[in-house]
C-alpha positions in Angstrom: 146.6 167.8 75.1 143.1 169.0 74.9 142.4 169.9 72.3 138.6 169.2 71.5 136.1 172.4 72.2 133.6 170.7 74.0 136.3 168.8 76.5 137.9 172.7 77.2 134.4 173.4 78.2 133.8 170.7 80.5 137.3 171.4 81.9 136.5 174.6 82.5 133.7 173.6 84.6 135.0 170.9 86.2 137.4 173.7 87.9 135.0 174.2 90.5 134.8 170.6 91.4 138.4 170.5 91.1 138.2 173.1 93.7 136.0 171.5 96.1 137.9 168.0 96.0 141.1 170.3 97.0 139.6 172.0 100.1 138.1 168.2 101.1 142.0 166.9 100.9 142.8 169.8 103.0 140.6 169.2 105.7 140.9 165.1 105.7 144.6 165.6 106.1 143.8 168.4 109.0 141.7 166.4 110.4 144.5 163.3 110.7 147.0 165.7 111.5 146.1 168.9 113.1 142.2 169.1 114.4 141.8 168.7 118.1 139.8 165.8 118.9 136.9 168.0 119.8 136.9 169.4 116.0 135.1 166.6 114.5 131.0 167.0 115.0 131.5 169.7 113.0 134.3 168.7 110.1 131.5 165.8 109.7 129.0 168.2 108.8 131.4 170.4 106.6 132.4 167.6 104.8 128.5 166.4 104.5 128.1 169.8 102.6 130.9 169.7 100.4 130.2 166.1 99.4 126.4 167.2 98.3 127.9 170.4 96.5 130.2 168.1 94.4 127.4 165.5 93.7 124.8 168.4 92.4 128.0 170.0 89.9 128.9 166.5 88.5 125.1 166.1 88.0 124.3 169.2 86.9 122.0 168.3 83.7 124.0 170.5 81.5 127.3 169.6 82.8 126.0 165.6 82.2 124.8 166.7 78.5 128.1 168.1 77.5 129.9 165.0 78.5 127.2 163.1 77.1 128.1 165.4 73.4 131.8 164.9 73.6 131.8 161.2 73.7 130.1 160.8 70.6 133.1 163.4 69.1 136.5 162.0 67.8 138.5 162.0 70.9 142.5 161.7 71.8 143.8 159.3 74.6 143.7 162.2 76.5 140.6 163.7 76.1 139.1 159.8 76.1 140.7 159.9 79.9 138.7 162.5 80.5 135.3 161.5 79.3 135.8 158.1 81.1 136.4 159.3 84.4 133.4 162.3 84.3 130.9 158.9 83.3 131.9 156.8 86.2 131.6 159.6 88.6 128.8 160.9 87.1 127.3 157.1 87.3 128.3 157.3 91.2 126.8 160.4 92.0 123.4 160.0 90.3 122.6 156.6 91.7 123.3 157.7 95.0 121.0 160.1 96.8 122.1 163.6 98.6 120.2 162.8 101.7 123.1 159.2 101.3 126.0 160.8 100.7 126.1 163.5 102.9 125.0 160.6 105.7 127.9 158.7 104.4 130.4 161.2 105.5 129.0 162.4 108.5 128.7 158.7 109.2 132.5 158.0 108.8 133.7 161.1 110.2 132.4 160.2 114.1 133.2 156.5 112.9 136.9 157.3 112.6 136.7 159.2 115.9 135.0 156.0 117.4 137.9 153.9 115.8 140.6 156.2 117.5 139.3 155.8 121.0 138.1 152.5 120.2 141.7 151.2 119.3 142.9 153.3 122.4 141.1 151.3 124.9 140.9 148.1 122.6 137.5 148.3 123.8 135.3 147.1 120.1 132.2 147.8 121.9 132.9 151.9 121.5 133.3 151.0 117.6 130.9 148.2 116.7 127.8 150.4 116.7 129.8 152.6 114.0 131.0 149.5 111.8 127.8 148.1 111.8 126.2 151.4 110.4 129.5 151.7 107.7 128.6 148.1 106.7 125.0 148.9 106.6 125.7 152.2 104.2 128.1 150.2 102.1 125.7 147.4 101.6 123.1 150.1 100.3 125.5 151.8 98.0 126.3 148.4 96.0 122.6 148.7 95.4 122.5 151.9 93.9 125.6 151.6 92.0 124.5 148.3 90.8 126.6 145.5 89.9 126.7 142.0 87.5 127.3 139.2 90.4 128.1 140.3 93.3 127.8 143.4 95.8 131.2 143.6 95.8 132.3 143.8 92.7 130.4 147.5 93.1 132.3 148.4 95.7 136.1 147.2 94.7 135.4 149.1 91.6 135.2 152.2 93.3 139.3 151.4 94.0 140.4 149.2 91.6 138.3 150.3 88.0 137.5 146.8 87.1 138.1 144.4 89.4 135.9 142.2 90.7 135.3 139.0 93.4 135.9 136.8 90.6 139.2 138.1 90.1 139.9 138.4 93.2 138.9 135.0 93.8 141.1 133.6 91.3 143.9 135.7 92.0 144.5 135.2 96.0 143.5 131.2 95.1 147.2 131.5 93.4 148.7 133.6 95.6 148.2 132.5 99.0 149.0 128.7 99.1 152.3 129.8 97.4 152.9 132.2 99.9 152.0 130.2 102.8 154.3 127.2 102.1 157.2 129.9 101.4 156.3 131.1 105.1 156.1 128.2 106.8 159.4 126.8 105.2 161.1 130.2 106.5 159.5 130.2 109.9 161.2 126.3 110.1 164.6 127.8 108.7 167.5 127.3 110.7 168.4 131.2 110.2 164.5 132.2 111.8 164.4 134.4 114.9 162.0 135.6 116.5 163.1 138.8 117.5 165.9 140.7 116.5 167.9 142.7 118.7 168.0 145.9 116.7 163.9 146.3 117.4 164.6 147.2 120.8 167.4 149.8 119.9 165.5 153.0 120.6 166.5 156.5 119.4 165.5 159.6 119.5 162.2 161.2 117.9 164.6 164.5 116.2 167.3 162.7 114.8 164.7 160.0 113.4 163.0 163.1 111.4 166.3 163.8 110.2 167.2 160.8 109.1 163.9 159.8 107.0 164.2 163.7 105.5 167.6 163.0 104.4 166.7 159.4 102.6 164.1 161.1 101.2 166.2 164.0 99.7 168.7 161.3 98.1 165.7 159.9 96.6 164.8 163.3 95.2 161.8 165.1 97.6 160.7 168.3 96.5 160.3 169.7 99.9 159.4 173.4 98.0 156.6 170.8 97.3 156.5 168.5 99.7 156.0 167.6 103.7 156.3 165.4 106.1 154.3 165.3 109.3 152.8 163.0 111.9 150.0 160.7 112.4 148.2 158.1 114.1 148.3 155.9 110.5 151.2 156.5 107.8 149.2 158.6 105.0 149.6 160.5 102.0 147.4 163.1 100.7 147.6 164.7 96.9 146.3 168.4 97.3 147.2 170.1 94.3 149.3 167.4 91.8 152.5 168.1 91.3 152.5 171.6 93.7 151.5 169.8 96.9 152.1 166.2 98.2 152.2 166.1 102.0 153.1 162.2 103.9 152.9 161.5 107.1 154.8 158.9 109.1 155.1 157.6 112.8 157.6 157.7 115.6 157.8 155.0 118.3 161.4 155.8 119.7 162.9 152.2 119.2 162.2 149.7 115.9 163.6 152.1 113.8 162.6 150.6 110.8 158.8 151.2 111.0 159.4 155.0 111.1 161.8 154.8 108.6 160.1 152.4 105.9 156.8 154.1 106.6 158.4 156.9 105.2 159.9 155.5 101.8 156.8 153.5 101.8 154.8 156.7 101.6 157.3 158.5 99.5 156.1 156.2 96.5 152.7 157.3 96.6 153.7 160.9 96.6 156.0 160.5 94.4 153.4 159.2 91.7 151.6 162.4 92.2 154.1 164.8 92.0 155.6 163.6 88.7 152.3 163.6 86.7 152.6 165.8 83.7 151.3 169.3 84.9 149.2 169.9 82.7 146.6 167.3 84.0 146.7 169.0 87.2 143.1 169.9 88.0 141.5 168.2 85.7 139.6 165.0 85.9 142.3 162.9 85.2 145.0 164.0 87.5 146.5 161.7 89.9 147.2 158.1 90.3 144.7 156.4 88.3 143.5 153.6 91.0 144.9 152.4 94.5 146.6 149.5 93.2 148.5 150.6 90.6 149.2 153.7 94.1 150.6 150.8 95.9 152.7 149.1 93.7 154.7 152.4 93.5 154.5 152.5 97.5 155.5 148.7 97.8 158.3 149.3 95.3 160.3 152.0 97.0 159.4 150.0 100.5 160.1 146.5 99.4 162.5 146.5 96.5 164.4 149.6 97.3 164.2 150.4 101.1 164.8 146.7 102.5 167.5 145.5 99.6 170.8 144.8 101.1 171.8 147.8 98.3 169.9 150.7 100.6 171.1 149.3 103.5 174.5 149.6 102.5 174.0 153.1 101.2 172.6 154.6 104.1 174.4 152.8 107.1 176.4 155.6 108.0 173.7 157.6 107.7 171.9 155.2 109.7 174.7 155.5 112.9 174.8 159.3 112.8 171.3 159.1 113.4 171.3 156.1 115.6 174.9 155.8 117.0 174.3 152.5 119.0 173.9 151.0 115.7 177.3 151.1 115.0 177.7 147.5 117.2 176.1 145.7 114.0 176.9 145.0 110.8 175.2 145.7 107.0 174.0 142.0 107.5 172.9 142.2 111.0 171.0 145.8 109.6 170.0 143.8 106.2 168.3 140.7 107.9 166.7 143.4 110.4 165.3 144.9 107.6 164.1 141.8 106.0 162.9 139.8 109.3 159.9 137.2 107.8 157.7 135.7 110.9 153.7 135.9 111.6 152.9 139.1 112.9 149.9 140.2 114.4 150.1 143.5 112.5 149.7 144.4 109.2 151.8 147.4 108.7 154.4 145.6 110.5 154.1 142.3 108.1 156.8 141.8 105.9 156.4 140.8 102.2 155.9 137.5 102.7 153.1 137.4 105.1 151.7 140.5 104.0 149.7 138.9 101.6 148.2 136.9 104.1 146.9 139.7 106.1 144.8 140.8 102.9 143.3 138.1 102.1 142.0 137.8 105.9 140.4 141.3 105.1 139.1 140.3 102.0 137.5 137.3 103.1 136.2 138.8 106.1 134.2 141.8 104.0 132.8 139.7 101.5 131.5 137.6 104.5 130.1 141.0 106.3 128.7 141.9 102.9 126.9 138.5 102.2 125.8 138.4 105.9 127.6 135.2 106.7 129.1 137.4 109.6 127.6 139.6 111.8 129.7 143.1 112.8 129.6 141.8 115.9 131.5 138.3 115.3 133.8 140.4 113.5 137.0 140.1 116.5 136.1 136.2 117.0 136.2 136.1 113.2 139.3 137.9 112.8 141.1 135.8 115.9 140.0 132.6 114.2 141.5 133.6 110.8 144.8 134.8 111.8 145.4 131.8 113.7 144.7 130.0 110.4 147.1 132.0 108.5 149.5 132.5 110.6 149.4 130.8 113.7 149.2 134.2 115.8 146.8 134.9 118.0 145.6 139.0 119.3 146.4 139.6 122.9 143.0 142.3 122.6 141.2 143.9 119.7 144.0 146.5 119.8 146.4 143.8 117.9 143.3 142.4 115.9 140.2 143.9 114.5 140.9 147.6 115.4 143.9 147.9 114.0 143.3 148.9 110.8 141.2 152.8 110.3 140.0 151.6 106.5 136.7 150.5 107.8 135.9 153.7 109.7 136.8 155.4 106.6 134.1 153.6 104.7 136.8 151.6 102.5 134.9 148.3 102.0 136.9 147.1 99.0 140.4 149.1 99.7 142.3 146.1 101.1 142.6 143.6 98.3 144.3 146.8 96.2 147.3 146.6 99.0 148.0 142.7 97.5 147.4 144.0 93.9 149.6 146.5 94.0 152.5 144.6 96.1 152.4 141.8 93.4 152.7 145.0 90.6 155.6 146.3 92.0 157.6 142.7 91.5 156.8 143.0 87.9 158.0 146.8 87.5 161.3 145.8 89.0 161.5 143.0 86.2 160.5 145.6 83.7 162.8 148.4 84.7 165.8 146.0 85.1 165.3 145.2 81.4 165.5 148.9 80.4 167.9 150.6 82.7 169.8 147.8 84.8 169.9 146.1 87.9 168.0 147.5 90.4 171.2 147.4 93.3 173.2 149.0 91.1 171.3 151.5 90.7 171.0 152.0 94.5 174.5 152.1 95.2 175.3 154.5 92.8 172.2 156.2 93.9 170.9 157.1 90.8 167.3 157.6 92.3 166.9 160.3 89.2 167.0 156.8 86.9 164.2 155.3 88.8 162.3 158.5 89.2 162.6 159.0 84.9 161.5 155.0 84.3 158.5 155.7 86.7 157.8 158.8 85.2 157.5 157.3 81.5 155.8 154.4 82.0 153.6 155.6 85.1 153.5 158.5 86.5 153.1 161.1 83.7 149.3 159.3 82.7 147.6 160.3 85.7 144.3 158.4 85.5 144.4 158.7 81.8 144.2 155.0 81.0 142.2 152.1 82.9 144.5 150.3 85.7 145.0 147.1 83.3 145.8 149.3 79.9 148.0 151.3 81.7 150.0 148.1 83.2 149.8 147.1 79.5 151.2 149.9 77.9 153.9 149.8 81.0 155.1 146.5 80.8 154.2 144.9 77.9 151.8 142.5 79.3 148.6 142.0 82.1 149.0 141.6 86.2 151.2 138.3 87.0 152.0 136.7 89.7 154.9 134.9 89.2 157.6 137.8 89.4 156.1 138.4 92.5 156.5 134.3 93.7 159.9 134.2 92.0 161.3 137.1 93.2 160.2 136.2 97.1 161.3 133.1 96.9 165.0 134.0 95.7 164.9 137.2 98.2 164.4 135.6 101.0 165.1 132.3 100.5 168.8 133.7 100.2 168.4 135.3 103.1 166.7 132.3 105.3 168.7 129.7 103.5 165.7 128.4 101.6 165.2 126.4 98.9 163.0 127.3 95.6 
């Protein structure tokens, strides 16, 4: 796999960079799952020191020279992938002053804690000064990194290699009108319901935990290399490639699909990391290549498997065992409950149809703030105005509006569009998978989750970050990203549930 001598030397020296990333990821998991609130200040200082140390190693002149020399050699695909990723990292860390790198880490750790308090109290004013600093730093970062057309290009490229504002504008210009029309037809359908009785069904947390573990075990979760915990916002972290991957979910005591589908969603992320080729571990090409590709995996498992009639049929007895009161409902009731479509305030609780509109809203606001068209102080009002425009709902407070997501507190400006990219790509992946190994519903009913995992391994997972996102999609699916698969799937799937014609 890695045969070139120069690349071999690079990988030896990269081990210490990997070790720093490993420790940082573990500390980040701890800060979101285990750390007491009072520890955030010193944790921020630790993150700052680790980030600067990583920058020093990556920009070391002798290391940079090794990468440059290797880039001129005849390399195989895996070796070219190593050089590509390292050149991106070298550009990133060489462009940013060390003072900026440290300051960003401190600001982010403080912002995350401020966001938690602000969301709990529903007071944007608590978070506002932190968010103003976040956007100020992101504007500076874009200038440091450079861009061809728009500062947002430099930011989104950090999460989705090669993506630009121009591409995203075209992407959303196709999706938003089509999705909006479908949503309006569903809302006008006689089958539309404002609320489902199952949303109010309560459960015992321990029983729900057992159900989540049962479903993930059926999917193939390797519990000796994988764990599931609880956090305020579900997430996945890769600590050591296929050896240590962790997810979180949440428990609300009612509306059990929220906990279950969050676990299924994060399983999709985790499987991507668990199924990378073990030889990639501890190298620059370890892990998923982009957040869009990553999100395609989580949305595939959550939506195409977790919301399917076949999934409900397959695990219905397990649902009733965990929550006995479900026995009063039949399979079609639960299936409809899993596939509720309605204008929703909260992104992570949104259905597949309206979800795209949630992402478009955030994308537009990010660009507007970067451009200076909207100030951070104006974000709550701008948020409320746009969600009313797209979904016809108005947040009762900031916790249900501008404060609902942690991403901006993490400095992740440019992240949100990857959710839409992944949602669209997940339908394209399903189309390709079914051509190769048969109808997905039949695989689910037969509990042939190994066949699904194997297809994803062969086509996507095993390559880690060896190929850029667009090239990986072409190799796996034989074509570029397309929106028509998602639009056709959404119209057919939800059209059949709500009696809405294409």
